[in-house]
N, C-alpha and C positions, 0 to 999 in steps of 0.2 A: 504494500500500500504506500502511495506517495502523497506528498502534501497537496497535490492537485486532485486527488481522489475525493469525491464527495463524502464518502464514509470516513475518511481521515479527518476531514473538517468537521463533520457532524459529531464525531466523538469528542472533539474539543468543545464545541458549542453545547453539547449535552451537559457537560460538567459546569461550564461557565453559567449556564442558565440556572444552575442549582445554588450558586454562591448567594448567600443571603444578603439582603439589603444591609449596607453598613459594614460589609466584610469584603476582604480581598483575597486573591490568590496570586502567586507570582508565575511568570512564564515557566521558570524552571520547575516549580512545584507541579504545575499541570503536566509537564513532561514526565515527572516521576510517577504521577498518578496514572497516566496513560500508558506508560511503559515503552518497550522497545519500538524504535522508529520515530519517536517524538523527542524533540530538543527544544530548549528555550527559544532558539532562533526560529524554528518552524512554527512554534506556537505563536510567536509574534507575527509571522507572515500570515498565518490563518486568521488571527484576530484583526489584522488590517482589513480583511475582506468581510468582517462580520456584518450581518444585516441588523435591522432595527430591533429584532426580537432577541438579540443577544446583548446582555449588559457588559459590553466590552470594557467599560470604564473600571470594572472590578478586577482587571488583570493588570498588575504592575510589576516593576522590576524587583530583583532580589534585595536591593537596598531599601525597599519600602517607598520608592519614588515612582512618579509617573514618567513614562518614557515618551509620551506624546506631546509634551508641552509646546514644542515649536512646530509640531506637525498638524495641529488642529486649529481651526478658526471658530470661535475666538481662542486665543492662546490660553493654555492652562485649562481648557474645557474639562479634561479628565479629572483633574484635581478638584475643580469646582463642583462637578457632578458627585464626586465621592464625598466632599465636604457637606453637600446638601443631604447626603445619606447618613451623615454623622461621623464619618472618618475624619480624624484630626491629624493635621500635618503641622510639623514644626516650621520654624523660620527658614530652614534649608529645604523645605518641600518633602520631608520624609515623615512617613507614618510609622507607628510602633507596630511592627509585625507580630510581636508577642501578644498584642491586644486585638488587632484587626485581621490577622491572617486566619483563614478558614480552611479546614480539611474535611473532605467527605467523611461521613460516618464510618466507623470501623476501619479507618485507614490511618496507619501510623507512618511517620516519616522514616521509612526503612527501605533502602534501595534494593534489598533482597526480596521484598514482598512483590508478588506478581501484580500485574495490572488489575485494578478493581472492577472495571466495567468492560462490557462487551467480551 
C-alpha cells in the first residue's frame, strides 16, 4: 500500500476523526499507531490533502507545535483552531503534550505493539 492509495489515506483519516475535541496527536504518533509503511512524513503528506470532514488541525509536530503556521491563510489558523478547542500554547507556540496528547484506547506507546486498526 502506498501513500496515494485511498485505503492508506483512509486509515489515517479514520484515526484523526477519533481525536477528541481539545486533544492532539503528532504525525509520528499516528505513524506508530498505524504501523509498518507509515512515517511522520507520509502522515503529513496525507493530512495536507484532508477534506472538511477530517479535523486536520488536531495533528501537530513532535515538539507540540503547529507545522502549518506559514502554510495556511490566515497565518496560524491551526493554532487558532486548537486554541478555540481549549488547547493552550505557550509564548513559543508549543502545547504541553503531556496534557493534550491523545492515544487511542488500549494503545500504549510501544513500538513493538502491532498496529491497532485494520
